[in-house]
C-alpha positions, 0 to 999 in steps of 0.5 A: 513259882518258889513253892513249885521249885521246893516241891520239884527241885529247881535244877531245871533252870540251871541244867538241861531240864533234868527236873522234869525227867528230860535228861537223857536219851537212854531214859526215854520211858523214864522221862515219859513216866516222870513227866506224866506224873507231874502232869497228873499232879497238876490235874489232881490239884486242878485250877490251883496248881497249873505251875507245870505250864509255867515250868515248861514255858520257862524251860522252853524259853531258856532251852528250846531243845528241852522244850521240844522234848517236853512237847514230844513227850506230850504227843507220845502220852496223848497217842498212848492214851488214845490207843488205850482208850484212857478217856479222862487222861486224853482230855487232860493232856489235850487241855494241857497242850492247848494251854501251852499255846498261851505259854508260847510253847506250841504254835496255835496252828498245830493245836488247831490241826490237832483239833481238826484231826480229832473231828475228822472222826465225824467222817468215819462210817459204821462207828458208834455215836459214842466215839464221835462224841468223845473226840468232839468233847475233847476239842470242846473241853479244851477250848476254855483254856485256849479258845481266846488265843486261837481266835486271836491268831487263827480265827478263820481256822477256829471257826471252821472247826466250830462249824463242823462241830455245830453241824454234828451236834445240831443235825447228826446226833441222835438222842433218843436215849435221853429219857433213860438218863434224865433224873427228872422227866420235866424240864421245869424248873431246870432243863435236863440237857445232854452233856454235849449239847450243854457244853456246846451252848456254853462254848457258844456263850463263851465265844460270844463273850470273846472267850472270856471266863472268870474261873481259870487261874493262869499263873503263866501270865506273870511271865508273859514278857519272858515267854513272848520271845520264845520259839514255838514248836509244832506238834507231830501229827496224831493219827486216831486209833481205828475203831474196833468192835470191843472199843469201849467209850464213855456213855452219854450223860445228862447235865444235872441241874438243881440250883440257879441264882434264885435259889442262893440267898444274898449272903452267899458270895458271888452269883451262881453262873447261868446254865449256859455260862462257861464258868458253870462248866469250869466249876463243875469240871473242877469239882468232878476232878476232885471227886475222881482223885480223892474218892478213896478219902472222904476227909481229904476230898471234903478239904480239897472241895472247900479250898476252891480258889475262886470261892469269893466269886461264886456260892461254892457250897451250892456248886459242890452240893449240886455236883455231888447230887449229880454224881449220886443221881447219875444214870445208869449208875454213879461213878463211885459208891453211894456211901462215899457221897453220903459220907462226903456230904457229912464231912463237908457239913462238919467242916462248914458247919455254919453254911453246908447244913443249911444248903443241904437241907435246902437241897433236900426240900427241893428234891422232895418237891420234885419227886413226882417227876424224878426217875424211880432209880434216883428215888431209890438213891435219894432214899438211901442217902436221906436215911443215912444222913438222918442216922448221922444227925440223930434222925431229926427232921421237920416232917410236918413240911411233908404232910402233903404226902399223907393223902396221896396214892400209895404208888405216888413217888412221895408216898414211896419215898416216905415209906422207903425212907423209914424202912431204911431208917429201921435198918439203921436203928430200931423200931421204937426209935423210928416210931418216935421220930415222926409225928403221930400223923405220919404213923401210916408210914411207920414200918410194921414190927419185924417179927416172923409170921409163923403160920402154924403158931395157931394151927394145931388141927390141920395135918400140916399144923400137927406135923409142924409141931412135931418138926418144931420139937425135933428141931429144938431137940436137935434130932437127926435130919432123917427123923425130921424127914420121916415126920415130914413124910406124914404129909401126903403127896399131891398126885399132880406134883410128883417131884416135890411137895409144897406142904412139906417145903412150907412146914419145914421152911417156916418152922426152921426159920421161925426157930432161928429168928433171933438174929441174922447169925442164927438164921444163917447158921440154920441155913448152913446146917440144913443146906443139903436138906433144903436142896433135897426138898426143892429139887426143881425150879417150881419147888425153889419158887415155893420155898421162896414164897414160904420164906416171904410169907414168914418174913414179909415184915422184915425186908432186910431179912428177905434180902439177905436170906435170898442172897444166901439161898443163891450163894449156897445154890439152894435156889437158882437165879431163874427161880428167884426172878420168876418168883419176883414177877409171880402173881403173888409178888405183884403187890410188892413190886413197888417195894424197894427191897424187891428190886434190891433182890432183883439186882443181887440176883443179876449180879450173882449171875454176872459173877458166876458167868465171869468165874466160869469164863475165867476157869475155861480160859485158865484151863486152856492156858494150863494145857498150852503150858503143859504142851510147851513143857512136854515139847521142851522136855521130850517126855516119853510117849506114854506119859504125854498121852496121859497128861494130854488126856487129863488136860483135855478132860479139864478143858471139856469140863470147864467148857461145859460148865461155861456153856451151861452158865451162858445158857442160864445167863440167857434164860435169866434175861429172857425171863426178866424181859418177858415178865416186864413185857407181859405186865406192862402190856397187860396194864396198857390193855386194861388201863388204855393209858401210860399216864399212871404212877404204876406204869411210870414206875415199872417203865423206869424199872425196865429202863434201869435194867436195860441201861445198868446191864447193857453190856450183858443184854447186848450179848443176847440182843439178836435173840431178844429182838426176834423173840421178845421185843418184836415189831408187833409189841406195843409201841410204848414198850418197844420204845424203851428197848429202842432207847436202850439200843440208841444208848449203847449204839446197837 
């Protein structure tokens, strides 16, 4: 308590509660903000700093009216969080309110009434399941803090709340989306449970154990005798804000499990709590809060994680590693950048050099062993993390332990993991180093050298070969682009392809980028210099696809170059997003569909489209706002009629131009997703027709890529949901493929 007084001042014990911002009616908003900042400070320090509860409890005991102001502020904050859909803040305030029952500040009955008002959402009709889940989660997540005192004072009322929640979780909830969110398709050795199901089982276990937990620090118990005589406050009623079509709610998630008590050696402190122990939830929740509050500073985050207040009771390094990997593998995407988690684990290894590296190595082995059932998107992240981790530890690893991957099929997850890991290491190192870091027996996984495959280097007899030599000389001598075009015109046009000449594209693209192959800088400079020339050679979608095929033919062994060069081609508008996507799913690229770089290009393309659509929308809205401002300005100044007509004409023209550009972007956005899903459906249907089974590594791979696309870009896909159902995901489609689309609809409540 002395530390708290030094931090916040101790005037509240001598005055009318000024230390927590409750000093006058003229500063209502200031009081609320000040109190909220104190509450956020407690959240930031999680379990080890619940002193604000003591503070409010002691203030209430001495100054009942000030305690009432604190309670009123909490209610206002909660109402605002519910209205603004600030999910995490609402959860924390609800917990704080529940914990104030232990300090004799709030009546137990009013907290139960709050919980009942939350679960009244279960009676609402035509709302997404995510809304119901969120309110139920707020109640369940607060019970470890206040369940015991509620059961002691009003057990029947608490049981009524739990009964309603049990009906909802066991009977009403639909969870067909789970396959899209599971890290592993198998429940062995650990179950992959829906987060609300898991928390409900943990609450039931806690209730069975008389609401006893072993992780929460409750400093206010030292003041029980003082607070016992406090007068309590009743909470004002809180009305849930109504649901709207644009109300966002957190997506469901699957509780990640990697360790249990059998994985932790005996020299570790304590025992890993069971999957359905409330202590497991409290530990994970504490780690989650630290990751959220300190994700911008890996060093401070690592330091806070290692200061777990109950470190002597549990193997906290195992808990931290499991939770961090749970974030990395969370589907559809991690809460923060993957690089943050990778650098955080390295920082933890530095600070706990005697323990953390051993746990991390054990976790890596476990993840490798379970690769067969791991979701493809998670394998990508495992590859990214492991390659980055190796680069920070001199690329040292005992590869012989993974020799079982040598004899597997090329599309097997372990083969893909090994191959992609070394390719990622190549981006972080150089070829000879990657070649030397693995045993000779693993040479099948070593990437080829990143040299351009210039197809005209030995072709001197054909017409294209002769022209390529002339173009190469002209480029070397920096001849004008008109002369280079004249040289290319020596290649005869194909009568069947009137709008473009594929041989001209091939000769120029291969020659240009082979000459600029010394570095990324040289390549990008060449692209910038011949930007308009390339656009001239590739005027339509088919020509753009051929340009991409020519680039791929040249750089087939340099995946990073393909990724960056394709992104540059998109950025400079030499190729369109639809041409890139058609090229990815073209027959010529089918052999590379199981390569990670192809899906990196896939995501870059979709994000480019998303950014362009957003930019055109903002331009359109800005044009409308500018017109409105001009109109108001004209009305205020009473401008002459002739000038105002001119201004009005200019504004209308700007709006029409911006509107037209945005509508074209929307059409391109729709076309892009139609191409994506049509190609997915076609290749999956062809495979099922040919193989007659879904139990193949190739089908699992493509199926999970489709799941990833739907879940990751769900908000964008939802825009075209009706058209997709009418034209692509029709009832006549193969049930195995259609089931994935239904999982997506369930996930987003469509």
